[in-house]
PDB file with SEQRES, HELIX, SHEET and CRYST1 records, atoms N, CA, C and O in Angstrom:
SEQRES   1 A   68  UNK UNK UNK UNK UNK UNK UNK UNK UNK UNK UNK UNK UNK          
SEQRES   2 A   68  UNK UNK UNK UNK UNK UNK UNK UNK UNK UNK UNK UNK UNK          
SEQRES   3 A   68  UNK UNK UNK UNK UNK UNK UNK UNK UNK UNK UNK UNK UNK          
SEQRES   4 A   68  UNK UNK UNK UNK UNK UNK UNK UNK UNK UNK UNK UNK UNK          
SEQRES   5 A   68  UNK UNK UNK UNK UNK UNK UNK UNK UNK UNK UNK UNK UNK          
SEQRES   6 A   68  UNK UNK UNK                                                  
HELIX    1 AA1 UNK A    3  UNK A    7  1                                   5    
HELIX    2 AA2 UNK A   11  UNK A   27  1                                  17    
HELIX    3 AA3 UNK A   33  UNK A   46  1                                  14    
HELIX    4 AA4 UNK A   51  UNK A   64  1                                  14    
CRYST1    1.000    1.000    1.000  90.00  90.00  90.00 P 1           1          
ATOM      1  N   UNK A   1      58.696 130.730 -58.722  1.00  0.00           N  
ATOM      2  CA  UNK A   1      57.828 130.149 -57.719  1.00  0.00           C  
ATOM      3  C   UNK A   1      58.614 129.963 -56.417  1.00  0.00           C  
ATOM      4  O   UNK A   1      59.764 129.526 -56.434  1.00  0.00           O  
ATOM      5  N   UNK A   2      58.001 130.289 -55.332  1.00  0.00           N  
ATOM      6  CA  UNK A   2      58.606 130.142 -54.008  1.00  0.00           C  
ATOM      7  C   UNK A   2      58.836 128.656 -53.709  1.00  0.00           C  
ATOM      8  O   UNK A   2      57.942 127.830 -53.892  1.00  0.00           O  
ATOM      9  N   UNK A   3      60.045 128.330 -53.246  1.00  0.00           N  
ATOM     10  CA  UNK A   3      60.371 126.926 -52.988  1.00  0.00           C  
ATOM     11  C   UNK A   3      59.455 126.314 -51.940  1.00  0.00           C  
ATOM     12  O   UNK A   3      59.100 125.139 -52.031  1.00  0.00           O  
ATOM     13  N   UNK A   4      59.071 127.106 -50.947  1.00  0.00           N  
ATOM     14  CA  UNK A   4      58.188 126.582 -49.904  1.00  0.00           C  
ATOM     15  C   UNK A   4      56.859 126.147 -50.521  1.00  0.00           C  
ATOM     16  O   UNK A   4      56.327 125.094 -50.170  1.00  0.00           O  
ATOM     17  N   UNK A   5      56.326 126.948 -51.431  1.00  0.00           N  
ATOM     18  CA  UNK A   5      55.072 126.594 -52.083  1.00  0.00           C  
ATOM     19  C   UNK A   5      55.271 125.406 -53.025  1.00  0.00           C  
ATOM     20  O   UNK A   5      54.405 124.538 -53.132  1.00  0.00           O  
ATOM     21  N   UNK A   6      56.411 125.377 -53.703  1.00  0.00           N  
ATOM     22  CA  UNK A   6      56.686 124.285 -54.637  1.00  0.00           C  
ATOM     23  C   UNK A   6      56.741 122.949 -53.899  1.00  0.00           C  
ATOM     24  O   UNK A   6      56.231 121.945 -54.397  1.00  0.00           O  
ATOM     25  N   UNK A   7      57.350 122.931 -52.726  1.00  0.00           N  
ATOM     26  CA  UNK A   7      57.459 121.702 -51.948  1.00  0.00           C  
ATOM     27  C   UNK A   7      56.154 121.384 -51.236  1.00  0.00           C  
ATOM     28  O   UNK A   7      55.904 120.226 -50.900  1.00  0.00           O  
ATOM     29  N   UNK A   8      55.318 122.386 -51.000  1.00  0.00           N  
ATOM     30  CA  UNK A   8      54.040 122.166 -50.343  1.00  0.00           C  
ATOM     31  C   UNK A   8      54.144 121.876 -48.858  1.00  0.00           C  
ATOM     32  O   UNK A   8      53.333 121.134 -48.304  1.00  0.00           O  
ATOM     33  N   UNK A   9      55.157 122.470 -48.207  1.00  0.00           N  
ATOM     34  CA  UNK A   9      55.311 122.263 -46.766  1.00  0.00           C  
ATOM     35  C   UNK A   9      55.951 123.484 -46.138  1.00  0.00           C  
ATOM     36  O   UNK A   9      56.559 124.307 -46.822  1.00  0.00           O  
ATOM     37  N   UNK A  10      55.806 123.591 -44.830  1.00  0.00           N  
ATOM     38  CA  UNK A  10      56.374 124.723 -44.102  1.00  0.00           C  
ATOM     39  C   UNK A  10      57.892 124.578 -44.001  1.00  0.00           C  
ATOM     40  O   UNK A  10      58.455 123.523 -44.291  1.00  0.00           O  
ATOM     41  N   UNK A  11      58.531 125.661 -43.586  1.00  0.00           N  
ATOM     42  CA  UNK A  11      59.985 125.626 -43.410  1.00  0.00           C  
ATOM     43  C   UNK A  11      60.402 124.625 -42.350  1.00  0.00           C  
ATOM     44  O   UNK A  11      61.418 123.948 -42.505  1.00  0.00           O  
ATOM     45  N   UNK A  12      59.634 124.521 -41.276  1.00  0.00           N  
ATOM     46  CA  UNK A  12      59.985 123.578 -40.210  1.00  0.00           C  
ATOM     47  C   UNK A  12      59.804 122.135 -40.682  1.00  0.00           C  
ATOM     48  O   UNK A  12      60.606 121.267 -40.336  1.00  0.00           O  
ATOM     49  N   UNK A  13      58.764 121.874 -41.464  1.00  0.00           N  
ATOM     50  CA  UNK A  13      58.553 120.532 -41.999  1.00  0.00           C  
ATOM     51  C   UNK A  13      59.668 120.175 -42.985  1.00  0.00           C  
ATOM     52  O   UNK A  13      60.147 119.041 -43.009  1.00  0.00           O  
ATOM     53  N   UNK A  14      60.070 121.144 -43.787  1.00  0.00           N  
ATOM     54  CA  UNK A  14      61.158 120.917 -44.743  1.00  0.00           C  
ATOM     55  C   UNK A  14      62.460 120.636 -43.994  1.00  0.00           C  
ATOM     56  O   UNK A  14      63.209 119.738 -44.381  1.00  0.00           O  
ATOM     57  N   UNK A  15      62.738 121.379 -42.943  1.00  0.00           N  
ATOM     58  CA  UNK A  15      63.954 121.171 -42.154  1.00  0.00           C  
ATOM     59  C   UNK A  15      63.938 119.788 -41.504  1.00  0.00           C  
ATOM     60  O   UNK A  15      64.968 119.117 -41.444  1.00  0.00           O  
ATOM     61  N   UNK A  16      62.777 119.363 -41.019  1.00  0.00           N  
ATOM     62  CA  UNK A  16      62.658 118.036 -40.412  1.00  0.00           C  
ATOM     63  C   UNK A  16      62.878 116.945 -41.457  1.00  0.00           C  
ATOM     64  O   UNK A  16      63.562 115.956 -41.193  1.00  0.00           O  
ATOM     65  N   UNK A  17      62.303 117.125 -42.632  1.00  0.00           N  
ATOM     66  CA  UNK A  17      62.480 116.147 -43.712  1.00  0.00           C  
ATOM     67  C   UNK A  17      63.953 116.032 -44.095  1.00  0.00           C  
ATOM     68  O   UNK A  17      64.466 114.926 -44.261  1.00  0.00           O  
ATOM     69  N   UNK A  18      64.633 117.163 -44.236  1.00  0.00           N  
ATOM     70  CA  UNK A  18      66.052 117.138 -44.597  1.00  0.00           C  
ATOM     71  C   UNK A  18      66.870 116.476 -43.494  1.00  0.00           C  
ATOM     72  O   UNK A  18      67.812 115.738 -43.779  1.00  0.00           O  
ATOM     73  N   UNK A  19      66.520 116.733 -42.250  1.00  0.00           N  
ATOM     74  CA  UNK A  19      67.198 116.099 -41.126  1.00  0.00           C  
ATOM     75  C   UNK A  19      67.043 114.581 -41.174  1.00  0.00           C  
ATOM     76  O   UNK A  19      68.021 113.850 -41.014  1.00  0.00           O  
ATOM     77  N   UNK A  20      65.829 114.111 -41.391  1.00  0.00           N  
ATOM     78  CA  UNK A  20      65.578 112.672 -41.462  1.00  0.00           C  
ATOM     79  C   UNK A  20      66.242 112.045 -42.690  1.00  0.00           C  
ATOM     80  O   UNK A  20      66.761 110.932 -42.617  1.00  0.00           O  
ATOM     81  N   UNK A  21      66.223 112.761 -43.815  1.00  0.00           N  
ATOM     82  CA  UNK A  21      66.864 112.271 -45.030  1.00  0.00           C  
ATOM     83  C   UNK A  21      68.378 112.177 -44.835  1.00  0.00           C  
ATOM     84  O   UNK A  21      69.012 111.250 -45.339  1.00  0.00           O  
ATOM     85  N   UNK A  22      68.954 113.125 -44.113  1.00  0.00           N  
ATOM     86  CA  UNK A  22      70.393 113.094 -43.834  1.00  0.00           C  
ATOM     87  C   UNK A  22      70.744 111.865 -43.010  1.00  0.00           C  
ATOM     88  O   UNK A  22      71.734 111.192 -43.295  1.00  0.00           O  
ATOM     89  N   UNK A  23      69.948 111.564 -41.995  1.00  0.00           N  
ATOM     90  CA  UNK A  23      70.192 110.372 -41.176  1.00  0.00           C  
ATOM     91  C   UNK A  23      70.145 109.116 -42.041  1.00  0.00           C  
ATOM     92  O   UNK A  23      70.989 108.228 -41.915  1.00  0.00           O  
ATOM     93  N   UNK A  24      69.151 109.055 -42.914  1.00  0.00           N  
ATOM     94  CA  UNK A  24      69.002 107.898 -43.792  1.00  0.00           C  
ATOM     95  C   UNK A  24      70.199 107.801 -44.744  1.00  0.00           C  
ATOM     96  O   UNK A  24      70.710 106.706 -44.980  1.00  0.00           O  
ATOM     97  N   UNK A  25      70.647 108.926 -45.287  1.00  0.00           N  
ATOM     98  CA  UNK A  25      71.782 108.979 -46.207  1.00  0.00           C  
ATOM     99  C   UNK A  25      73.052 108.472 -45.519  1.00  0.00           C  
ATOM    100  O   UNK A  25      73.814 107.699 -46.100  1.00  0.00           O  
ATOM    101  N   UNK A  26      73.269 108.905 -44.295  1.00  0.00           N  
ATOM    102  CA  UNK A  26      74.480 108.530 -43.573  1.00  0.00           C  
ATOM    103  C   UNK A  26      74.472 107.064 -43.131  1.00  0.00           C  
ATOM    104  O   UNK A  26      75.534 106.482 -42.912  1.00  0.00           O  
ATOM    105  N   UNK A  27      73.301 106.469 -43.000  1.00  0.00           N  
ATOM    106  CA  UNK A  27      73.211 105.050 -42.631  1.00  0.00           C  
ATOM    107  C   UNK A  27      73.807 104.149 -43.707  1.00  0.00           C  
ATOM    108  O   UNK A  27      74.316 103.070 -43.402  1.00  0.00           O  
ATOM    109  N   UNK A  28      73.747 104.584 -44.954  1.00  0.00           N  
ATOM    110  CA  UNK A  28      74.265 103.758 -46.051  1.00  0.00           C  
ATOM    111  C   UNK A  28      75.635 104.258 -46.496  1.00  0.00           C  
ATOM    112  O   UNK A  28      75.936 104.290 -47.689  1.00  0.00           O  
ATOM    113  N   UNK A  29      76.450 104.642 -45.539  1.00  0.00           N  
ATOM    114  CA  UNK A  29      77.744 105.259 -45.807  1.00  0.00           C  
ATOM    115  C   UNK A  29      78.722 104.433 -46.599  1.00  0.00           C  
ATOM    116  O   UNK A  29      79.528 104.994 -47.341  1.00  0.00           O  
ATOM    117  N   UNK A  30      78.685 103.098 -46.471  1.00  0.00           N  
ATOM    118  CA  UNK A  30      79.646 102.258 -47.176  1.00  0.00           C  
ATOM    119  C   UNK A  30      79.200 101.870 -48.579  1.00  0.00           C  
ATOM    120  O   UNK A  30      79.983 101.301 -49.339  1.00  0.00           O  
ATOM    121  N   UNK A  31      77.978 102.164 -48.927  1.00  0.00           N  
ATOM    122  CA  UNK A  31      77.446 101.802 -50.237  1.00  0.00           C  
ATOM    123  C   UNK A  31      77.950 102.770 -51.310  1.00  0.00           C  
ATOM    124  O   UNK A  31      78.418 103.867 -51.006  1.00  0.00           O  
ATOM    125  N   UNK A  32      77.845 102.343 -52.565  1.00  0.00           N  
ATOM    126  CA  UNK A  32      78.250 103.213 -53.674  1.00  0.00           C  
ATOM    127  C   UNK A  32      77.284 104.395 -53.772  1.00  0.00           C  
ATOM    128  O   UNK A  32      76.184 104.364 -53.221  1.00  0.00           O  
ATOM    129  N   UNK A  33      77.712 105.421 -54.476  1.00  0.00           N  
ATOM    130  CA  UNK A  33      76.876 106.612 -54.635  1.00  0.00           C  
ATOM    131  C   UNK A  33      75.550 106.261 -55.305  1.00  0.00           C  
ATOM    132  O   UNK A  33      74.497 106.734 -54.877  1.00  0.00           O  
ATOM    133  N   UNK A  34      75.592 105.449 -56.338  1.00  0.00           N  
ATOM    134  CA  UNK A  34      74.358 105.066 -57.040  1.00  0.00           C  
ATOM    135  C   UNK A  34      73.402 104.306 -56.117  1.00  0.00           C  
ATOM    136  O   UNK A  34      72.190 104.515 -56.167  1.00  0.00           O  
ATOM    137  N   UNK A  35      73.946 103.436 -55.286  1.00  0.00           N  
ATOM    138  CA  UNK A  35      73.116 102.685 -54.343  1.00  0.00           C  
ATOM    139  C   UNK A  35      72.504 103.622 -53.314  1.00  0.00           C  
ATOM    140  O   UNK A  35      71.325 103.502 -52.984  1.00  0.00           O  
ATOM    141  N   UNK A  36      73.294 104.546 -52.812  1.00  0.00           N  
ATOM    142  CA  UNK A  36      72.784 105.513 -51.821  1.00  0.00           C  
ATOM    143  C   UNK A  36      71.662 106.345 -52.417  1.00  0.00           C  
ATOM    144  O   UNK A  36      70.632 106.563 -51.778  1.00  0.00           O  
ATOM    145  N   UNK A  37      71.864 106.809 -53.649  1.00  0.00           N  
ATOM    146  CA  UNK A  37      70.839 107.613 -54.318  1.00  0.00           C  
ATOM    147  C   UNK A  37      69.563 106.804 -54.526  1.00  0.00           C  
ATOM    148  O   UNK A  37      68.463 107.299 -54.281  1.00  0.00           O  
ATOM    149  N   UNK A  38      69.710 105.567 -54.975  1.00  0.00           N  
ATOM    150  CA  UNK A  38      68.537 104.719 -55.213  1.00  0.00           C  
ATOM    151  C   UNK A  38      67.776 104.477 -53.915  1.00  0.00           C  
ATOM    152  O   UNK A  38      66.547 104.529 -53.897  1.00  0.00           O  
ATOM    153  N   UNK A  39      68.496 104.215 -52.837  1.00  0.00           N  
ATOM    154  CA  UNK A  39      67.846 104.003 -51.535  1.00  0.00           C  
ATOM    155  C   UNK A  39      67.109 105.251 -51.076  1.00  0.00           C  
ATOM    156  O   UNK A  39      65.995 105.168 -50.559  1.00  0.00           O  
ATOM    157  N   UNK A  40      67.734 106.405 -51.266  1.00  0.00           N  
ATOM    158  CA  UNK A  40      67.101 107.654 -50.848  1.00  0.00           C  
ATOM    159  C   UNK A  40      65.849 107.937 -51.669  1.00  0.00           C  
ATOM    160  O   UNK A  40      64.826 108.355 -51.128  1.00  0.00           O  
ATOM    161  N   UNK A  41      65.934 107.710 -52.969  1.00  0.00           N  
ATOM    162  CA  UNK A  41      64.759 107.920 -53.829  1.00  0.00           C  
ATOM    163  C   UNK A  41      63.620 107.019 -53.372  1.00  0.00           C  
ATOM    164  O   UNK A  41      62.488 107.479 -53.222  1.00  0.00           O  
ATOM    165  N   UNK A  42      63.908 105.742 -53.150  1.00  0.00           N  
ATOM    166  CA  UNK A  42      62.861 104.816 -52.686  1.00  0.00           C  
ATOM    167  C   UNK A  42      62.306 105.235 -51.332  1.00  0.00           C  
ATOM    168  O   UNK A  42      61.095 105.190 -51.115  1.00  0.00           O  
ATOM    169  N   UNK A  43      63.185 105.642 -50.422  1.00  0.00           N  
ATOM    170  CA  UNK A  43      62.763 106.040 -49.078  1.00  0.00           C  
ATOM    171  C   UNK A  43      61.805 107.238 -49.146  1.00  0.00           C  
ATOM    172  O   UNK A  43      60.787 107.271 -48.455  1.00  0.00           O  
ATOM    173  N   UNK A  44      62.146 108.209 -49.981  1.00  0.00           N  
ATOM    174  CA  UNK A  44      61.296 109.400 -50.108  1.00  0.00           C  
ATOM    175  C   UNK A  44      60.009 109.101 -50.874  1.00  0.00           C  
ATOM    176  O   UNK A  44      58.943 109.594 -50.505  1.00  0.00           O  
ATOM    177  N   UNK A  45      60.098 108.292 -51.945  1.00  0.00           N  
ATOM    178  CA  UNK A  45      58.894 107.950 -52.705  1.00  0.00           C  
ATOM    179  C   UNK A  45      57.914 107.162 -51.845  1.00  0.00           C  
ATOM    180  O   UNK A  45      56.704 107.365 -51.940  1.00  0.00           O  
ATOM    181  N   UNK A  46      58.425 106.267 -51.012  1.00  0.00           N  
ATOM    182  CA  UNK A  46      57.571 105.486 -50.123  1.00  0.00           C  
ATOM    183  C   UNK A  46      56.783 106.403 -49.192  1.00  0.00           C  
ATOM    184  O   UNK A  46      55.661 106.090 -48.796  1.00  0.00           O  
ATOM    185  N   UNK A  47      57.382 107.527 -48.855  1.00  0.00           N  
ATOM    186  CA  UNK A  47      56.723 108.490 -47.979  1.00  0.00           C  
ATOM    187  C   UNK A  47      55.861 109.490 -48.740  1.00  0.00           C  
ATOM    188  O   UNK A  47      55.320 110.421 -48.143  1.00  0.00           O  
ATOM    189  N   UNK A  48      55.730 109.311 -50.039  1.00  0.00           N  
ATOM    190  CA  UNK A  48      54.789 110.100 -50.826  1.00  0.00           C  
ATOM    191  C   UNK A  48      55.346 111.347 -51.484  1.00  0.00           C  
ATOM    192  O   UNK A  48      54.576 112.161 -51.992  1.00  0.00           O  
ATOM    193  N   UNK A  49      56.649 111.521 -51.490  1.00  0.00           N  
ATOM    194  CA  UNK A  49      57.237 112.709 -52.102  1.00  0.00           C  
ATOM    195  C   UNK A  49      57.488 112.481 -53.583  1.00  0.00           C  
ATOM    196  O   UNK A  49      57.836 111.378 -54.006  1.00  0.00           O  
ATOM    197  N   UNK A  50      57.307 113.536 -54.364  1.00  0.00           N  
ATOM    198  CA  UNK A  50      57.530 113.432 -55.801  1.00  0.00           C  
ATOM    199  C   UNK A  50      58.928 113.951 -56.169  1.00  0.00           C  
ATOM    200  O   UNK A  50      59.689 114.391 -55.307  1.00  0.00           O  
ATOM    201  N   UNK A  51      59.241 113.890 -57.450  1.00  0.00           N  
ATOM    202  CA  UNK A  51      60.590 114.235 -57.900  1.00  0.00           C  
ATOM    203  C   UNK A  51      60.924 115.705 -57.636  1.00  0.00           C  
ATOM    204  O   UNK A  51      62.099 116.041 -57.486  1.00  0.00           O  
ATOM    205  N   UNK A  52      59.937 116.580 -57.577  1.00  0.00           N  
ATOM    206  CA  UNK A  52      60.186 117.996 -57.292  1.00  0.00           C  
ATOM    207  C   UNK A  52      60.754 118.195 -55.888  1.00  0.00           C  
ATOM    208  O   UNK A  52      61.418 119.199 -55.630  1.00  0.00           O  
ATOM    209  N   UNK A  53      60.506 117.270 -54.996  1.00  0.00           N  
ATOM    210  CA  UNK A  53      61.054 117.310 -53.640  1.00  0.00           C  
ATOM    211  C   UNK A  53      62.324 116.466 -53.551  1.00  0.00           C  
ATOM    212  O   UNK A  53      63.306 116.866 -52.925  1.00  0.00           O  
ATOM    213  N   UNK A  54      62.291 115.299 -54.182  1.00  0.00           N  
ATOM    214  CA  UNK A  54      63.410 114.359 -54.095  1.00  0.00           C  
ATOM    215  C   UNK A  54      64.679 114.915 -54.713  1.00  0.00           C  
ATOM    216  O   UNK A  54      65.750 114.816 -54.114  1.00  0.00           O  
ATOM    217  N   UNK A  55      64.581 115.489 -55.883  1.00  0.00           N  
ATOM    218  CA  UNK A  55      65.768 115.961 -56.609  1.00  0.00           C  
ATOM    219  C   UNK A  55      66.591 116.987 -55.832  1.00  0.00           C  
ATOM    220  O   UNK A  55      67.806 116.823 -55.729  1.00  0.00           O  
ATOM    221  N   UNK A  56      65.982 118.038 -55.282  1.00  0.00           N  
ATOM    222  CA  UNK A  56      66.793 118.991 -54.519  1.00  0.00           C  
ATOM    223  C   UNK A  56      67.399 118.391 -53.249  1.00  0.00           C  
ATOM    224  O   UNK A  56      68.491 118.781 -52.837  1.00  0.00           O  
ATOM    225  N   UNK A  57      66.695 117.450 -52.635  1.00  0.00           N  
ATOM    226  CA  UNK A  57      67.246 116.801 -51.445  1.00  0.00           C  
ATOM    227  C   UNK A  57      68.473 115.987 -51.822  1.00  0.00           C  
ATOM    228  O   UNK A  57      69.485 116.034 -51.123  1.00  0.00           O  
ATOM    229  N   UNK A  58      68.395 115.240 -52.925  1.00  0.00           N  
ATOM    230  CA  UNK A  58      69.551 114.470 -53.384  1.00  0.00           C  
ATOM    231  C   UNK A  58      70.740 115.375 -53.673  1.00  0.00           C  
ATOM    232  O   UNK A  58      71.865 115.086 -53.267  1.00  0.00           O  
ATOM    233  N   UNK A  59      70.483 116.472 -54.378  1.00  0.00           N  
ATOM    234  CA  UNK A  59      71.578 117.415 -54.687  1.00  0.00           C  
ATOM    235  C   UNK A  59      72.210 117.951 -53.412  1.00  0.00           C  
ATOM    236  O   UNK A  59      73.433 118.044 -53.309  1.00  0.00           O  
ATOM    237  N   UNK A  60      71.382 118.299 -52.450  1.00  0.00           N  
ATOM    238  CA  UNK A  60      71.887 118.837 -51.191  1.00  0.00           C  
ATOM    239  C   UNK A  60      72.712 117.799 -50.440  1.00  0.00           C  
ATOM    240  O   UNK A  60      73.785 118.116 -49.926  1.00  0.00           O  
ATOM    241  N   UNK A  61      72.226 116.575 -50.373  1.00  0.00           N  
ATOM    242  CA  UNK A  61      72.954 115.526 -49.663  1.00  0.00           C  
ATOM    243  C   UNK A  61      74.280 115.201 -50.348  1.00  0.00           C  
ATOM    244  O   UNK A  61      75.296 115.001 -49.684  1.00  0.00           O  
ATOM    245  N   UNK A  62      74.263 115.151 -51.681  1.00  0.00           N  
ATOM    246  CA  UNK A  62      75.488 114.843 -52.413  1.00  0.00           C  
ATOM    247  C   UNK A  62      76.532 115.940 -52.254  1.00  0.00           C  
ATOM    248  O   UNK A  62      77.729 115.657 -52.199  1.00  0.00           O  
ATOM    249  N   UNK A  63      76.087 117.179 -52.180  1.00  0.00           N  
ATOM    250  CA  UNK A  63      77.064 118.274 -52.022  1.00  0.00           C  
ATOM    251  C   UNK A  63      77.568 118.373 -50.585  1.00  0.00           C  
ATOM    252  O   UNK A  63      78.728 118.708 -50.345  1.00  0.00           O  
ATOM    253  N   UNK A  64      76.686 118.077 -49.637  1.00  0.00           N  
ATOM    254  CA  UNK A  64      77.069 118.189 -48.224  1.00  0.00           C  
ATOM    255  C   UNK A  64      77.889 116.983 -47.764  1.00  0.00           C  
ATOM    256  O   UNK A  64      78.783 117.118 -46.928  1.00  0.00           O  
ATOM    257  N   UNK A  65      77.581 115.799 -48.312  1.00  0.00           N  
ATOM    258  CA  UNK A  65      78.266 114.559 -47.934  1.00  0.00           C  
ATOM    259  C   UNK A  65      78.745 113.852 -49.191  1.00  0.00           C  
ATOM    260  O   UNK A  65      78.156 112.850 -49.595  1.00  0.00           O  
ATOM    261  N   UNK A  66      79.813 114.360 -49.823  1.00  0.00           N  
ATOM    262  CA  UNK A  66      80.283 113.754 -51.077  1.00  0.00           C  
ATOM    263  C   UNK A  66      80.798 112.326 -50.857  1.00  0.00           C  
ATOM    264  O   UNK A  66      81.184 111.945 -49.751  1.00  0.00           O  
ATOM    265  N   UNK A  67      80.790 111.558 -51.938  1.00  0.00           N  
ATOM    266  CA  UNK A  67      81.295 110.179 -51.870  1.00  0.00           C  
ATOM    267  C   UNK A  67      82.768 110.192 -51.502  1.00  0.00           C  
ATOM    268  O   UNK A  67      83.519 111.079 -51.908  1.00  0.00           O  
ATOM    269  N   UNK A  68      83.169 109.191 -50.725  1.00  0.00           N  
ATOM    270  CA  UNK A  68      84.543 109.151 -50.245  1.00  0.00           C  
ATOM    271  C   UNK A  68      85.398 108.225 -51.048  1.00  0.00           C  
ATOM    272  O   UNK A  68      86.588 108.081 -50.765  1.00  0.00           O  
TER     273      UNK A  68                                                      
END                                                                             
């Protein structure tokens, strides 16, 4: 299945979501990894996204900005 169809949004909308999620992720820079993940999950769920969208975003953020 095409990821764009799976997420249910255009490439530009997906890029904007990842951009906003990155900003949110970096705001909690001093928190533990588990706390950051929990905050991100809540932030995305509050905006109506399901686990099919949340999980890949978390993986991407964790790989791009590993815990220090």
